[in-house]
C-alpha atoms as an extended CHARMM CRD file, in Angstrom:
* protein
*
       271  EXT
         1         1  MET       CA              6.4380000000      -34.5420000000      -12.1880000000  PROA      1               0.0000000000
         2         2  ASN       CA              7.7790000000      -35.4290000000      -15.4680000000  PROA      2               0.0000000000
         3         3  LYS       CA              8.0760000000      -32.5950000000      -17.6340000000  PROA      3               0.0000000000
         4         4  GLN       CA              8.7790000000      -34.1100000000      -20.5890000000  PROA      4               0.0000000000
         5         5  ASN       CA              5.1170000000      -35.7730000000      -20.9340000000  PROA      5               0.0000000000
         6         6  LEU       CA              3.7220000000      -32.9660000000      -20.6930000000  PROA      6               0.0000000000
         7         7  PRO       CA              2.2960000000      -30.2880000000      -23.1630000000  PROA      7               0.0000000000
         8         8  PRO       CA              4.0510000000      -26.9960000000      -23.2880000000  PROA      8               0.0000000000
         9         9  GLU       CA              1.1420000000      -25.1440000000      -21.8280000000  PROA      9               0.0000000000
        10        10  LYS       CA              1.0390000000      -27.7550000000      -18.8670000000  PROA      10              0.0000000000
        11        11  ILE       CA              4.6370000000      -27.1170000000      -17.6560000000  PROA      11              0.0000000000
        12        12  PRO       CA              4.7890000000      -25.5830000000      -14.4710000000  PROA      12              0.0000000000
        13        13  LYS       CA              7.5680000000      -22.4120000000      -14.4960000000  PROA      13              0.0000000000
        14        14  GLU       CA             10.2460000000      -22.5630000000      -12.3740000000  PROA      14              0.0000000000
        15        15  SER       CA              9.9100000000      -20.7370000000       -8.7950000000  PROA      15              0.0000000000
        16        16  GLY       CA              9.6640000000      -16.7560000000       -8.7900000000  PROA      16              0.0000000000
        17        17  GLN       CA              7.7370000000      -16.6090000000      -12.2840000000  PROA      17              0.0000000000
        18        18  SER       CA              3.9170000000      -15.7630000000      -12.4220000000  PROA      18              0.0000000000
        19        19  THR       CA              1.7610000000      -18.7210000000      -14.1530000000  PROA      19              0.0000000000
        20        20  SER       CA             -1.5270000000      -16.8700000000      -14.3200000000  PROA      20              0.0000000000
        21        21  THR       CA             -3.4800000000      -13.6720000000      -14.2000000000  PROA      21              0.0000000000
        22        22  LEU       CA             -4.9870000000      -12.9040000000      -10.8590000000  PROA      22              0.0000000000
        23        23  PRO       CA             -7.6320000000       -9.6430000000       -9.8450000000  PROA      23              0.0000000000
        24        24  PRO       CA             -5.2320000000       -6.7740000000       -9.7190000000  PROA      24              0.0000000000
        25        25  ASN       CA             -6.7270000000       -5.9920000000       -6.4310000000  PROA      25              0.0000000000
        26        26  ALA       CA             -5.8540000000       -9.1400000000       -4.5800000000  PROA      26              0.0000000000
        27        27  LEU       CA             -3.3990000000       -8.3900000000       -1.8070000000  PROA      27              0.0000000000
        28        28  LEU       CA             -2.0130000000      -11.7620000000       -1.5630000000  PROA      28              0.0000000000
        29        29  GLN       CA             -1.4450000000      -14.1480000000       -5.0070000000  PROA      29              0.0000000000
        30        30  VAL       CA             -0.5970000000      -17.8670000000       -4.9210000000  PROA      30              0.0000000000
        31        31  GLN       CA              0.0830000000      -18.4880000000       -8.6990000000  PROA      31              0.0000000000
        32        32  GLY       CA              0.3090000000      -21.8520000000       -9.7260000000  PROA      32              0.0000000000
        33        33  VAL       CA              2.4430000000      -23.1670000000       -6.7730000000  PROA      33              0.0000000000
        34        34  THR       CA              3.9590000000      -26.8240000000       -6.8560000000  PROA      34              0.0000000000
        35        35  LYS       CA              6.1810000000      -28.2790000000       -3.9330000000  PROA      35              0.0000000000
        36        36  VAL       CA              7.4060000000      -31.7680000000       -4.6010000000  PROA      36              0.0000000000
        37        37  PHE       CA              9.0070000000      -33.5150000000       -1.2500000000  PROA      37              0.0000000000
        38        38  GLY       CA             11.2300000000      -36.5670000000       -2.8400000000  PROA      38              0.0000000000
        39        39  GLY       CA              8.6900000000      -38.2970000000       -5.2770000000  PROA      39              0.0000000000
        40        40  LEU       CA              5.7710000000      -36.8190000000       -3.5830000000  PROA      40              0.0000000000
        41        41  THR       CA              3.9490000000      -33.7810000000       -5.1110000000  PROA      41              0.0000000000
        42        42  ALA       CA              2.4960000000      -32.1280000000       -1.9580000000  PROA      42              0.0000000000
        43        43  VAL       CA              0.7860000000      -29.0840000000       -3.9140000000  PROA      43              0.0000000000
        44        44  ASP       CA              0.4350000000      -29.0450000000       -7.8040000000  PROA      44              0.0000000000
        45        45  HSD       CA             -0.0890000000      -26.0580000000       -9.4660000000  PROA      45              0.0000000000
        46        46  VAL       CA             -2.4030000000      -24.3250000000       -6.8430000000  PROA      46              0.0000000000
        47        47  THR       CA             -3.5900000000      -20.9660000000       -7.6140000000  PROA      47              0.0000000000
        48        48  PHE       CA             -5.8510000000      -18.3280000000       -5.5210000000  PROA      48              0.0000000000
        49        49  SER       CA             -5.9420000000      -15.0060000000       -4.2790000000  PROA      49              0.0000000000
        50        50  ILE       CA             -6.7570000000      -12.9640000000       -1.0940000000  PROA      50              0.0000000000
        51        51  LYS       CA             -8.3050000000       -9.1720000000       -1.1990000000  PROA      51              0.0000000000
        52        52  LYS       CA             -8.0940000000       -6.7460000000        1.8190000000  PROA      52              0.0000000000
        53        53  GLY       CA            -11.0370000000       -7.8620000000        4.1430000000  PROA      53              0.0000000000
        54        54  GLN       CA            -11.9590000000      -10.7690000000        2.9990000000  PROA      54              0.0000000000
        55        55  ILE       CA            -11.5240000000      -14.3580000000        4.6280000000  PROA      55              0.0000000000
        56        56  LEU       CA            -10.8890000000      -17.0600000000        2.5160000000  PROA      56              0.0000000000
        57        57  GLY       CA            -11.3340000000      -20.6850000000        3.6020000000  PROA      57              0.0000000000
        58        58  LEU       CA             -8.8970000000      -23.5770000000        2.8110000000  PROA      58              0.0000000000
        59        59  ILE       CA            -10.0790000000      -26.5370000000        3.1380000000  PROA      59              0.0000000000
        60        60  GLY       CA             -9.4060000000      -30.1980000000        2.3340000000  PROA      60              0.0000000000
        61        61  PRO       CA             -9.0210000000      -34.1590000000        3.5830000000  PROA      61              0.0000000000
        62        62  ASN       CA             -5.7580000000      -35.2860000000        5.5710000000  PROA      62              0.0000000000
        63        63  GLY       CA             -2.5690000000      -34.4770000000        3.1060000000  PROA      63              0.0000000000
        64        64  ALA       CA             -4.0840000000      -32.2400000000        0.9040000000  PROA      64              0.0000000000
        65        65  GLY       CA             -1.6380000000      -29.6720000000        1.0890000000  PROA      65              0.0000000000
        66        66  LYS       CA             -2.9290000000      -26.8770000000        3.3980000000  PROA      66              0.0000000000
        67        67  SER       CA             -0.3080000000      -26.2740000000        5.5640000000  PROA      67              0.0000000000
        68        68  THR       CA              2.1830000000      -26.9550000000        2.9180000000  PROA      68              0.0000000000
        69        69  ILE       CA              0.6230000000      -23.9950000000        0.8850000000  PROA      69              0.0000000000
        70        70  VAL       CA              0.9070000000      -21.5860000000        4.3330000000  PROA      70              0.0000000000
        71        71  ALA       CA              4.5950000000      -22.6500000000        5.1680000000  PROA      71              0.0000000000
        72        72  MET       CA              5.2940000000      -21.5840000000        1.4620000000  PROA      72              0.0000000000
        73        73  ILE       CA              3.7450000000      -18.5030000000        1.7180000000  PROA      73              0.0000000000
        74        74  MET       CA              5.8570000000      -17.4910000000        5.1920000000  PROA      74              0.0000000000
        75        75  GLY       CA              9.2670000000      -18.7370000000        3.3390000000  PROA      75              0.0000000000
        76        76  VAL       CA              9.4090000000      -22.3130000000        5.5020000000  PROA      76              0.0000000000
        77        77  TYR       CA              9.5180000000      -24.1650000000        1.9790000000  PROA      77              0.0000000000
        78        78  LYS       CA             10.2550000000      -22.4510000000       -1.3270000000  PROA      78              0.0000000000
        79        79  PRO       CA              8.1790000000      -23.6950000000       -4.0270000000  PROA      79              0.0000000000
        80        80  ASN       CA              9.6160000000      -25.9820000000       -7.0990000000  PROA      80              0.0000000000
        81        81  ALA       CA              6.9610000000      -23.8630000000       -9.4750000000  PROA      81              0.0000000000
        82        82  GLY       CA              5.1090000000      -20.9110000000       -9.3950000000  PROA      82              0.0000000000
        83        83  ASP       CA              4.9080000000      -17.6130000000       -7.5490000000  PROA      83              0.0000000000
        84        84  ILE       CA              3.7600000000      -16.3350000000       -4.2460000000  PROA      84              0.0000000000
        85        85  LEU       CA              2.9050000000      -12.5370000000       -4.4500000000  PROA      85              0.0000000000
        86        86  PHE       CA              2.3010000000      -10.0370000000       -1.5210000000  PROA      86              0.0000000000
        87        87  HSD       CA              1.8140000000       -6.3660000000       -3.4140000000  PROA      87              0.0000000000
        88        88  GLY       CA              2.7870000000       -7.2360000000       -6.2260000000  PROA      88              0.0000000000
        89        89  GLU       CA              6.1940000000       -8.4820000000       -4.9290000000  PROA      89              0.0000000000
        90        90  SER       CA              7.7140000000      -11.8040000000       -4.8800000000  PROA      90              0.0000000000
        91        91  LEU       CA              8.0500000000      -13.6070000000       -1.5740000000  PROA      91              0.0000000000
        92        92  VAL       CA              9.4520000000      -16.7190000000       -2.8210000000  PROA      92              0.0000000000
        93        93  HSD       CA             13.4070000000      -15.8520000000       -1.8300000000  PROA      93              0.0000000000
        94        94  PHE       CA             12.0320000000      -14.6920000000        1.3490000000  PROA      94              0.0000000000
        95        95  LYS       CA             12.8300000000      -16.1240000000        4.9730000000  PROA      95              0.0000000000
        96        96  PRO       CA              9.9050000000      -16.0100000000        7.0560000000  PROA      96              0.0000000000
        97        97  ASN       CA             11.1650000000      -13.1880000000        9.4750000000  PROA      97              0.0000000000
        98        98  GLN       CA             11.4800000000      -11.3830000000        5.9370000000  PROA      98              0.0000000000
        99        99  VAL       CA              8.0800000000      -12.2770000000        5.2670000000  PROA      99              0.0000000000
       100       100  VAL       CA              6.7540000000      -11.1820000000        8.6020000000  PROA      100             0.0000000000
       101       101  GLU       CA              8.1490000000       -7.6940000000        8.3000000000  PROA      101             0.0000000000
       102       102  ARG       CA              6.3300000000       -7.4020000000        5.2370000000  PROA      102             0.0000000000
       103       103  GLY       CA              3.3590000000       -7.9820000000        6.6650000000  PROA      103             0.0000000000
       104       104  ILE       CA              2.1200000000      -11.7170000000        6.9520000000  PROA      104             0.0000000000
       105       105  ALA       CA              1.4590000000      -13.4760000000        9.9890000000  PROA      105             0.0000000000
       106       106  ARG       CA              0.3560000000      -16.7870000000       10.9300000000  PROA      106             0.0000000000
       107       107  THR       CA             -0.7190000000      -19.4210000000       13.5670000000  PROA      107             0.0000000000
       108       108  PHE       CA              0.5190000000      -22.6580000000       14.0010000000  PROA      108             0.0000000000
       109       109  GLN       CA             -1.8320000000      -25.8080000000       14.1370000000  PROA      109             0.0000000000
       110       110  VAL       CA              0.5300000000      -27.1330000000       17.0630000000  PROA      110             0.0000000000
       111       111  GLU       CA              1.1110000000      -24.1520000000       19.4390000000  PROA      111             0.0000000000
       112       112  LYS       CA              4.4220000000      -22.9680000000       19.7180000000  PROA      112             0.0000000000
       113       113  PRO       CA              4.8190000000      -20.5070000000       22.4390000000  PROA      113             0.0000000000
       114       114  LEU       CA              7.8570000000      -19.4230000000       24.0230000000  PROA      114             0.0000000000
       115       115  LEU       CA              7.0390000000      -21.5190000000       27.3050000000  PROA      115             0.0000000000
       116       116  SER       CA              8.8980000000      -19.9620000000       29.8350000000  PROA      116             0.0000000000
       117       117  MET       CA              7.4440000000      -16.5760000000       29.0690000000  PROA      117             0.0000000000
       118       118  THR       CA              4.3630000000      -15.0720000000       30.4780000000  PROA      118             0.0000000000
       119       119  VAL       CA              1.5890000000      -14.7190000000       28.0220000000  PROA      119             0.0000000000
       120       120  THR       CA              2.4930000000      -10.5690000000       27.7870000000  PROA      120             0.0000000000
       121       121  GLY       CA              6.1630000000      -11.4910000000       27.3250000000  PROA      121             0.0000000000
       122       122  ASN       CA              4.9730000000      -13.9530000000       24.3360000000  PROA      122             0.0000000000
       123       123  VAL       CA              2.7910000000      -11.2660000000       22.6140000000  PROA      123             0.0000000000
       124       124  LEU       CA              5.3360000000       -8.6820000000       23.2360000000  PROA      124             0.0000000000
       125       125  ILE       CA              8.2090000000       -9.9900000000       20.8740000000  PROA      125             0.0000000000
       126       126  GLY       CA              5.6260000000       -9.7050000000       18.0350000000  PROA      126             0.0000000000
       127       127  ALA       CA              4.7210000000       -6.0330000000       19.4880000000  PROA      127             0.0000000000
       128       128  LEU       CA              8.4290000000       -4.7360000000       19.2210000000  PROA      128             0.0000000000
       129       129  LEU       CA              8.6670000000       -5.5200000000       15.2500000000  PROA      129             0.0000000000
       130       130  ARG       CA              6.2330000000       -2.6110000000       14.8820000000  PROA      130             0.0000000000
       131       131  THR       CA              6.3770000000       -0.4680000000       17.7960000000  PROA      131             0.0000000000
       132       132  PRO       CA             10.0580000000       -0.4410000000       19.2310000000  PROA      132             0.0000000000
       133       133  GLY       CA              8.9020000000        1.8950000000       22.4750000000  PROA      133             0.0000000000
       134       134  ARG       CA              8.5330000000       -0.5380000000       25.2280000000  PROA      134             0.0000000000
       135       135  LYS       CA              5.8250000000        1.3640000000       26.9240000000  PROA      135             0.0000000000
       136       136  GLU       CA              3.6930000000        1.7640000000       23.7460000000  PROA      136             0.0000000000
       137       137  ALA       CA              4.4160000000       -1.8460000000       22.8440000000  PROA      137             0.0000000000
       138       138  LEU       CA              3.0340000000       -2.8610000000       26.1790000000  PROA      138             0.0000000000
       139       139  GLU       CA             -0.0480000000       -0.9890000000       25.9910000000  PROA      139             0.0000000000
       140       140  GLN       CA             -0.7490000000       -2.4770000000       22.5590000000  PROA      140             0.0000000000
       141       141  VAL       CA             -0.2100000000       -5.9570000000       23.8320000000  PROA      141             0.0000000000
       142       142  LYS       CA             -2.5670000000       -5.3030000000       26.5540000000  PROA      142             0.0000000000
       143       143  LYS       CA             -5.1890000000       -4.3950000000       23.9810000000  PROA      143             0.0000000000
       144       144  ILE       CA             -4.6160000000       -7.1740000000       22.1360000000  PROA      144             0.0000000000
       145       145  ILE       CA             -4.6140000000       -9.6590000000       25.0100000000  PROA      145             0.0000000000
       146       146  GLU       CA             -8.0190000000       -8.4150000000       26.2450000000  PROA      146             0.0000000000
       147       147  ARG       CA             -9.4450000000       -8.6370000000       22.4850000000  PROA      147             0.0000000000
       148       148  VAL       CA             -8.7250000000      -12.6780000000       22.2100000000  PROA      148             0.0000000000
       149       149  ARG       CA            -10.0670000000      -12.9570000000       25.4060000000  PROA      149             0.0000000000
       150       150  LEU       CA             -6.7440000000      -13.7950000000       27.2810000000  PROA      150             0.0000000000
       151       151  GLY       CA             -6.8450000000      -11.1110000000       29.9570000000  PROA      151             0.0000000000
       152       152  HSD       CA             -7.3010000000      -13.3700000000       32.7680000000  PROA      152             0.0000000000
       153       153  ALA       CA             -3.8230000000      -15.2010000000       31.9010000000  PROA      153             0.0000000000
       154       154  ALA       CA             -1.8080000000      -12.1460000000       31.2060000000  PROA      154             0.0000000000
       155       155  HSD       CA              0.8160000000      -13.0680000000       33.7220000000  PROA      155             0.0000000000
       156       156  THR       CA              0.7480000000      -16.4880000000       33.4010000000  PROA      156             0.0000000000
       157       157  LEU       CA              3.5300000000      -18.8540000000       31.9410000000  PROA      157             0.0000000000
       158       158  ALA       CA              2.8140000000      -20.1520000000       28.6300000000  PROA      158             0.0000000000
       159       159  LYS       CA              3.5180000000      -23.7170000000       29.8190000000  PROA      159             0.0000000000
       160       160  ASN       CA              0.7040000000      -23.6020000000       32.6580000000  PROA      160             0.0000000000
       161       161  LEU       CA             -1.9470000000      -22.7840000000       29.8580000000  PROA      161             0.0000000000
       162       162  THR       CA             -4.8080000000      -24.7230000000       29.0060000000  PROA      162             0.0000000000
       163       163  VAL       CA             -4.8640000000      -26.1680000000       25.0730000000  PROA      163             0.0000000000
       164       164  GLN       CA             -7.7130000000      -23.3920000000       24.3720000000  PROA      164             0.0000000000
       165       165  ASP       CA             -5.3720000000      -20.6550000000       26.0090000000  PROA      165             0.0000000000
       166       166  ARG       CA             -2.6550000000      -21.7450000000       23.9050000000  PROA      166             0.0000000000
       167       167  LYS       CA             -4.8410000000      -21.2430000000       20.8270000000  PROA      167             0.0000000000
       168       168  ARG       CA             -5.8990000000      -17.6480000000       21.7350000000  PROA      168             0.0000000000
       169       169  LEU       CA             -1.9290000000      -17.0290000000       22.4260000000  PROA      169             0.0000000000
       170       170  GLU       CA             -1.5070000000      -18.2800000000       19.0090000000  PROA      170             0.0000000000
       171       171  LEU       CA             -3.6870000000      -15.3990000000       17.7640000000  PROA      171             0.0000000000
       172       172  ALA       CA             -2.4460000000      -12.6470000000       19.8630000000  PROA      172             0.0000000000
       173       173  ARG       CA              1.1860000000      -13.1420000000       19.1550000000  PROA      173             0.0000000000
       174       174  ALA       CA              0.1970000000      -12.9030000000       15.0050000000  PROA      174             0.0000000000
       175       175  LEU       CA             -1.9210000000      -10.2560000000       15.7600000000  PROA      175             0.0000000000
       176       176  ALA       CA              0.6570000000       -8.3630000000       17.4550000000  PROA      176             0.0000000000
       177       177  THR       CA              2.9370000000       -7.8260000000       14.5420000000  PROA      177             0.0000000000
       178       178  CYS       CA             -0.0030000000       -5.7740000000       12.9330000000  PROA      178             0.0000000000
       179       179  PRO       CA             -0.2690000000       -8.0090000000        9.7210000000  PROA      179             0.0000000000
       180       180  GLU       CA             -2.1950000000       -7.1990000000        6.4490000000  PROA      180             0.0000000000
       181       181  VAL       CA             -2.6170000000      -10.8480000000        6.1090000000  PROA      181             0.0000000000
       182       182  LEU       CA             -3.4620000000      -12.9740000000        8.7840000000  PROA      182             0.0000000000
       183       183  LEU       CA             -2.7230000000      -17.2490000000        7.9790000000  PROA      183             0.0000000000
       184       184  LEU       CA             -4.9210000000      -18.9560000000       10.4730000000  PROA      184             0.0000000000
       185       185  ASP       CA             -3.9900000000      -23.0210000000       10.8180000000  PROA      185             0.0000000000
       186       186  GLU       CA             -6.5130000000      -24.7730000000       13.0510000000  PROA      186             0.0000000000
       187       187  VAL       CA             -6.7910000000      -21.9870000000       15.6230000000  PROA      187             0.0000000000
       188       188  MET       CA            -10.5460000000      -23.2510000000       16.6730000000  PROA      188             0.0000000000
       189       189  ALA       CA             -9.5470000000      -26.7450000000       17.2500000000  PROA      189             0.0000000000
       190       190  GLY       CA            -10.6990000000      -27.9630000000       20.5730000000  PROA      190             0.0000000000
       191       191  LEU       CA            -12.8470000000      -24.9550000000       21.2080000000  PROA      191             0.0000000000
       192       192  THR       CA            -16.5540000000      -25.3670000000       22.8830000000  PROA      192             0.0000000000
       193       193  PRO       CA            -19.0940000000      -24.2800000000       20.7140000000  PROA      193             0.0000000000
       194       194  MET       CA            -19.5760000000      -20.8630000000       22.7640000000  PROA      194             0.0000000000
       195       195  GLU       CA            -15.6330000000      -20.2920000000       22.2280000000  PROA      195             0.0000000000
       196       196  ILE       CA            -16.0050000000      -20.8100000000       18.5060000000  PROA      196             0.0000000000
       197       197  ASP       CA            -18.7400000000      -18.2780000000       18.1880000000  PROA      197             0.0000000000
       198       198  GLN       CA            -16.9270000000      -15.7160000000       19.9370000000  PROA      198             0.0000000000
       199       199  SER       CA            -13.8610000000      -16.7150000000       17.7500000000  PROA      199             0.0000000000
       200       200  LEU       CA            -15.7800000000      -16.2470000000       14.5000000000  PROA      200             0.0000000000
       201       201  ASP       CA            -17.0790000000      -12.9550000000       15.9120000000  PROA      201             0.0000000000
       202       202  LEU       CA            -13.4120000000      -11.6520000000       16.6070000000  PROA      202             0.0000000000
       203       203  LEU       CA            -12.5120000000      -12.9500000000       12.9920000000  PROA      203             0.0000000000
       204       204  ARG       CA            -15.4440000000      -11.0100000000       11.3200000000  PROA      204             0.0000000000
       205       205  GLN       CA            -14.3620000000       -7.8700000000       13.1280000000  PROA      205             0.0000000000
       206       206  LEU       CA            -10.7500000000       -8.1420000000       11.8890000000  PROA      206             0.0000000000
       207       207  ARG       CA            -12.0330000000       -8.5770000000        8.4360000000  PROA      207             0.0000000000
       208       208  ASP       CA            -14.4920000000       -5.6370000000        8.7910000000  PROA      208             0.0000000000
       209       209  GLU       CA            -11.0090000000       -3.6210000000        9.6310000000  PROA      209             0.0000000000
       210       210  GLY       CA             -9.5060000000       -4.6870000000        6.2730000000  PROA      210             0.0000000000
       211       211  LEU       CA             -7.5360000000       -7.6650000000        7.7210000000  PROA      211             0.0000000000
       212       212  ALA       CA             -7.3730000000      -10.3260000000        4.9040000000  PROA      212             0.0000000000
       213       213  ILE       CA             -7.4740000000      -13.8480000000        6.5170000000  PROA      213             0.0000000000
       214       214  LEU       CA             -6.5660000000      -17.3630000000        5.1330000000  PROA      214             0.0000000000
       215       215  VAL       CA             -8.2950000000      -20.2200000000        7.3970000000  PROA      215             0.0000000000
       216       216  ILE       CA             -7.4750000000      -23.5750000000        7.5450000000  PROA      216             0.0000000000
       217       217  GLU       CA            -10.0190000000      -25.6360000000        9.8570000000  PROA      217             0.0000000000
       218       218  HSD       CA            -11.6050000000      -28.7300000000       10.2940000000  PROA      218             0.0000000000
       219       219  VAL       CA            -14.7540000000      -27.4150000000       11.8480000000  PROA      219             0.0000000000
       220       220  MET       CA            -17.3040000000      -27.2300000000        9.0170000000  PROA      220             0.0000000000
       221       221  ARG       CA            -19.8340000000      -25.1670000000       10.6390000000  PROA      221             0.0000000000
       222       222  ALA       CA            -16.9980000000      -22.4180000000       11.5120000000  PROA      222             0.0000000000
       223       223  ILE       CA            -15.3860000000      -22.7150000000        8.1640000000  PROA      223             0.0000000000
       224       224  MET       CA            -18.8310000000      -22.1710000000        5.9200000000  PROA      224             0.0000000000
       225       225  ASN       CA            -20.1060000000      -19.3610000000        8.6660000000  PROA      225             0.0000000000
       226       226  ILE       CA            -17.3570000000      -17.1550000000        8.5890000000  PROA      226             0.0000000000
       227       227  SER       CA            -15.5340000000      -17.7800000000        4.4910000000  PROA      227             0.0000000000
       228       228  ASP       CA            -16.1980000000      -15.3810000000        2.0620000000  PROA      228             0.0000000000
       229       229  ARG       CA            -15.1500000000      -18.0180000000       -0.4690000000  PROA      229             0.0000000000
       230       230  VAL       CA            -13.5530000000      -21.2830000000        0.1140000000  PROA      230             0.0000000000
       231       231  VAL       CA            -10.9710000000      -23.0940000000       -2.0670000000  PROA      231             0.0000000000
       232       232  VAL       CA            -10.9950000000      -26.9470000000       -1.4750000000  PROA      232             0.0000000000
       233       233  LEU       CA             -7.7810000000      -29.1840000000       -2.1290000000  PROA      233             0.0000000000
       234       234  ASP       CA             -7.6070000000      -32.9900000000       -2.8590000000  PROA      234             0.0000000000
       235       235  TYR       CA             -4.2390000000      -34.9080000000       -3.0660000000  PROA      235             0.0000000000
       236       236  GLY       CA             -2.4480000000      -31.3070000000       -3.5740000000  PROA      236             0.0000000000
       237       237  LYS       CA             -4.7840000000      -29.9080000000       -6.3960000000  PROA      237             0.0000000000
       238       238  LYS       CA             -7.5680000000      -27.2220000000       -6.0100000000  PROA      238             0.0000000000
       239       239  ILE       CA            -10.6770000000      -29.2700000000       -6.9870000000  PROA      239             0.0000000000
       240       240  ALA       CA            -13.0000000000      -26.4310000000       -6.3880000000  PROA      240             0.0000000000
       241       241  GLU       CA            -13.3250000000      -22.7770000000       -5.2630000000  PROA      241             0.0000000000
       242       242  GLY       CA            -16.5090000000      -20.2620000000       -4.6620000000  PROA      242             0.0000000000
       243       243  GLU       CA            -18.8180000000      -19.3080000000       -2.0590000000  PROA      243             0.0000000000
       244       244  PRO       CA            -19.5470000000      -21.5460000000        0.9900000000  PROA      244             0.0000000000
       245       245  ARG       CA            -22.9190000000      -22.5980000000        0.2640000000  PROA      245             0.0000000000
       246       246  LYS       CA            -21.8970000000      -23.3510000000       -3.3780000000  PROA      246             0.0000000000
       247       247  ILE       CA            -18.8630000000      -25.4100000000       -2.4080000000  PROA      247             0.0000000000
       248       248  SER       CA            -20.9980000000      -27.3150000000        0.3940000000  PROA      248             0.0000000000
       249       249  GLN       CA            -23.0930000000      -28.6580000000       -2.5970000000  PROA      249             0.0000000000
       250       250  ASP       CA            -20.0530000000      -29.5910000000       -5.3370000000  PROA      250             0.0000000000
       251       251  PRO       CA            -20.1290000000      -33.1200000000       -5.9990000000  PROA      251             0.0000000000
       252       252  LEU       CA            -16.4010000000      -33.0130000000       -6.1440000000  PROA      252             0.0000000000
       253       253  VAL       CA            -15.7990000000      -31.4580000000       -2.5990000000  PROA      253             0.0000000000
       254       254  VAL       CA            -18.5610000000      -34.4400000000       -1.2230000000  PROA      254             0.0000000000
       255       255  GLU       CA            -16.5520000000      -37.2360000000       -2.8490000000  PROA      255             0.0000000000
       256       256  ALA       CA            -13.1310000000      -35.7790000000       -1.7480000000  PROA      256             0.0000000000
       257       257  TYR       CA            -14.4650000000      -36.0020000000        2.1310000000  PROA      257             0.0000000000
       258       258  LEU       CA            -16.6240000000      -38.9410000000        1.6390000000  PROA      258             0.0000000000
       259       259  GLY       CA            -15.2590000000      -40.9810000000       -0.8090000000  PROA      259             0.0000000000
       260       260  LYS       CA            -17.6250000000      -42.5430000000       -4.1390000000  PROA      260             0.0000000000
       261       261  ARG       CA            -18.4070000000      -45.3610000000       -1.5540000000  PROA      261             0.0000000000
       262       262  GLY       CA            -17.9950000000      -43.8320000000        1.7030000000  PROA      262             0.0000000000
       263       263  THR       CA            -14.3460000000      -44.7850000000        2.4300000000  PROA      263             0.0000000000
       264       264  ARG       CA            -12.8870000000      -41.5040000000        3.6640000000  PROA      264             0.0000000000
       265       265  SER       CA            -13.8260000000      -39.5010000000        6.4910000000  PROA      265             0.0000000000
       266       266  GLY       CA            -16.1750000000      -36.7930000000        6.0500000000  PROA      266             0.0000000000
       267       267  VAL       CA            -14.6880000000      -34.9640000000        8.7360000000  PROA      267             0.0000000000
       268       268  PRO       CA            -11.1090000000      -33.1790000000        7.4970000000  PROA      268             0.0000000000
       269       269  ALA       CA             -8.1530000000      -34.0500000000        9.8070000000  PROA      269             0.0000000000
       270       270  ASN       CA             -5.1100000000      -31.6700000000       10.6600000000  PROA      270             0.0000000000
       271       271  ARG       CA             -3.0310000000      -31.3410000000        7.5740000000  PROA      271             0.0000000000
């Protein structure tokens, strides 16, 4: 991005500086963030926010920048410009473990369990962050495992789990840290329609309990059914934001998925 060719009002501020005004009641605020890898602008001045007790869908075609935004929120990448605020505090200089300690947790698109540990052991690590007593932590772990429908595999090694159960384990590990904001990256990929419906029911329960949830998902039936609002990215830029029904009818969104002549896939991929 050549700042010399931009008018002053379009020049992005350096990382850690706010670039826009967002709702004062927003729990997590992504403010004008930009991420550049070499000569590629993966995320270009994107702004959105999430409130307590809200589900925000984040969708877009392959390579749109969705997972990159999650990585910036979690401190894996530092934005080149813009800011990310949680309870009004900038996160851009924190490491991933510090972000988790503050109350944000994520799942991974490609599951990353500790393969040589049981399901209980994997979830216990997260629970010990907030509950130092092992006995109390194990009680919490049992409740979480049952809640994500993984009780049948509580003592199974993670390496022996099915793909579907690994997805459930990802969610359980994140919930064990007692987050205020939950970032879900393709947690419903590979699930059956019945399993998707069960996952949607759980997400609604979590939202109603006050959890703020960001959902990246390529199952459009799920994302449009569960989201209170949807943000759409294309080539790193935000092209639309609003209620699911409005988004599904937006010409820019339709073009982003289908292309003017139907040259692009209508099903989002895994980015």
